[in-house]
C-alpha positions in Angstrom: -11.6 -87.3 25.9 -14.5 -86.7 28.3 -14.4 -83.4 30.3 -14.7 -83.9 34.1 -16.6 -81.6 36.4 -13.2 -80.6 37.8 -12.2 -79.3 34.4 -15.4 -77.2 34.2 -14.6 -75.6 37.6 -11.1 -74.7 36.4 -12.4 -73.1 33.2 -14.9 -71.1 35.3 -12.0 -69.9 37.5 -10.0 -68.8 34.4 -12.7 -66.7 32.9 -12.4 -63.8 35.3 -8.6 -63.8 34.9 -9.0 -63.8 31.1 -11.5 -61.0 31.3 -9.2 -59.0 33.6 -6.3 -59.5 31.2 -8.3 -58.5 28.2 -9.4 -55.4 30.1 -5.8 -54.5 30.9 -4.8 -55.1 27.3 -7.7 -52.9 26.1 -6.7 -50.1 28.6 -3.1 -50.3 27.5 -4.1 -50.1 23.8 -6.3 -47.1 24.5 -3.5 -45.4 26.4 -1.1 -46.0 23.6 -3.6 -44.7 21.0 -4.3 -41.7 23.2 -0.6 -41.0 23.6 0.0 -41.3 19.8 -3.0 -39.1 19.1 -1.7 -36.5 21.6 1.7 -36.6 20.0 0.2 -36.2 16.5 -1.9 -33.3 17.7 1.1 -31.7 19.3 3.2 -32.1 16.1 0.4 -30.6 14.0 -0.1 -27.6 16.3 3.7 -27.1 16.5 3.9 -27.1 12.7 1.1 -24.6 12.4 2.6 -22.3 15.0 6.0 -22.6 13.3 4.6 -21.8 9.9 2.6 -18.9 11.3 5.8 -17.4 12.8 7.7 -17.9 9.5 4.9 -16.2 7.5 4.6 -13.4 10.0 8.3 -12.6 9.9 8.3 -12.9 6.1 5.6 -10.3 5.7 7.0 -8.2 8.4 10.4 -8.2 6.7 8.8 -7.5 3.3 6.8 -4.6 4.8 10.0 -3.1 6.3 11.8 -3.5 3.1 9.0 -1.9 1.2 9.0 1.1 3.6 12.7 1.5 3.3 12.5 1.4 -0.5 9.5 3.8 -0.5 11.4 6.3 1.7 14.5 6.0 -0.5 12.5 6.5 -3.7 10.7 9.5 -2.2 14.0 11.1 -1.2 15.5 10.5 -4.6 12.5 12.2 -6.2 12.7 15.0 -3.7 16.3 15.7 -4.7 15.3 15.6 -8.3 12.5 18.1 -7.8 14.7 20.5 -5.9 17.6 20.2 -8.4 18.3 23.5 -10.1 19.1 21.7 -13.3 15.5 20.7 -13.8 14.0 24.1 -13.0 10.9 22.6 -11.3 11.1 25.2 -8.5 10.9 28.0 -11.0 7.7 26.7 -12.4 6.3 26.0 -8.9 7.2 29.6 -7.8 5.5 31.0 -10.9 2.3 29.0 -10.1 2.4 30.1 -6.5 2.8 33.7 -7.6 -0.1 33.3 -10.1 2.2 34.3 -13.0 1.8 33.5 -16.6 3.5 30.3 -17.5 3.7 29.9 -21.3 5.9 32.1 -23.4 3.2 32.5 -26.0 1.0 34.0 -23.3 3.7 36.3 -21.9 5.2 33.7 -19.5 8.7 32.4 -18.9 8.4 28.7 -19.8 8.3 26.7 -23.0 5.8 23.9 -23.7 8.6 21.4 -22.9 9.3 22.8 -19.5 5.7 22.8 -18.4 5.2 19.3 -19.8 8.2 18.1 -17.8 6.9 19.7 -14.7 3.5 18.1 -15.0 5.2 14.9 -16.1 7.0 14.7 -12.7 3.6 14.6 -11.0 2.3 12.1 -13.6 5.2 9.8 -12.6 4.2 10.2 -8.9 0.7 9.1 -9.8 2.1 6.1 -11.6 4.2 5.1 -8.7 1.2 5.5 -6.4 -0.9 3.3 -8.6 1.8 0.6 -8.8 2.2 0.6 -5.0 5.8 2.0 -5.0 4.7 5.1 -3.2 1.8 5.7 -0.9 -0.3 8.9 -0.8 0.8 9.9 2.7 4.5 10.1 1.7 3.7 11.7 -1.6 1.7 14.3 0.2 4.4 14.8 2.7 7.0 15.6 0.1 5.0 17.1 -2.7 1.4 17.7 -1.6 1.4 21.5 -1.8 3.1 21.6 -5.2 0.6 19.0 -6.6 -2.5 20.8 -5.4 -1.3 24.2 -6.6 -0.5 22.9 -10.0 -3.7 20.9 -10.3 -5.9 23.8 -9.4 -4.0 26.4 -11.5 -6.4 27.6 -14.3 -3.6 27.8 -16.9 -2.5 24.2 -16.1 -6.1 23.0 -16.3 -6.5 24.7 -19.7 -3.3 23.2 -21.0 -4.3 19.7 -20.0 -7.8 20.2 -21.6 -6.2 21.3 -24.8 -3.8 18.4 -24.9 -6.7 15.9 -24.4 -8.8 17.6 -27.1 -6.3 18.6 -29.8 -4.3 15.4 -29.7 -7.3 13.2 -29.0 -5.7 11.8 -25.8 -8.5 11.8 -23.2 -6.2 9.8 -20.9 -3.4 12.4 -21.0 -2.1 13.2 -17.5 -4.6 10.7 -16.0 -2.1 9.6 -13.3 -1.6 13.3 -12.4 -5.4 13.5 -11.9 -5.4 10.4 -9.7 -2.6 11.5 -7.4 -3.9 15.1 -7.2 -7.4 13.8 -6.1 -5.8 11.4 -3.6 -3.8 14.2 -2.0 -6.7 16.6 -2.0 -8.8 14.0 -0.2 -6.2 13.9 2.5 -7.5 15.9 5.5 -4.1 17.4 5.9 -4.5 19.3 2.7 -8.2 20.1 2.8 -7.7 23.8 3.5 -4.9 24.2 1.0 -7.1 22.5 -1.7 -9.9 24.9 -0.9 -7.6 27.9 -1.0 -5.9 26.9 -4.2 -9.1 26.8 -6.1 -9.5 30.6 -5.8 -6.1 32.0 -4.8 -5.1 33.2 -8.3 -8.5 34.6 -9.1 -8.4 36.6 -5.9 -4.9 37.9 -6.7 -6.0 38.9 -10.2 -9.0 40.8 -8.8 -6.6 42.6 -6.4 -4.3 43.6 -9.2 -7.2 45.0 -11.2 -8.3 47.2 -8.3 -4.8 48.6 -8.0 
């Protein structure tokens, strides 16, 4: 069928309408895509924020639980140290008084008693290394006792003999670690310096008398 000039005019009139309709459809599609994208971004951000909050509270709770367990362990060890049954305070007082320790040298304590006393500090070093106890809380409860024992010449000689005679260079290694950690704490700097010479000075005073 032949197309008339009138038909051409009608087609020309429809083109702007079709173009406008296509533009509206394109705009609607873009709006829909933008809304979907915004919703997707919102969901992703919400998920990230939610997971961040969950992780924060998880680690926060874990940290609080660890602190509680650390304090409880420290208190249990404190009670053990001060228990009269163990006799740790007797050894500590003898060291503080610069007295002889071993019975073979004129002291009051057997090899087993001294070994148990130093073993207590060895355990503290192990707990510190494993993360069960931190240096600050160890220092708070036992810092002075650790330093005085670590710097005591008779204890140093005992440890040196154990390492040499029994070929155990790692003996009391954890005691070394915890003692050095405590001595590095600024709270105990003066005590560590004093402990290095306190018994030597007392011996000199006794000789002068």
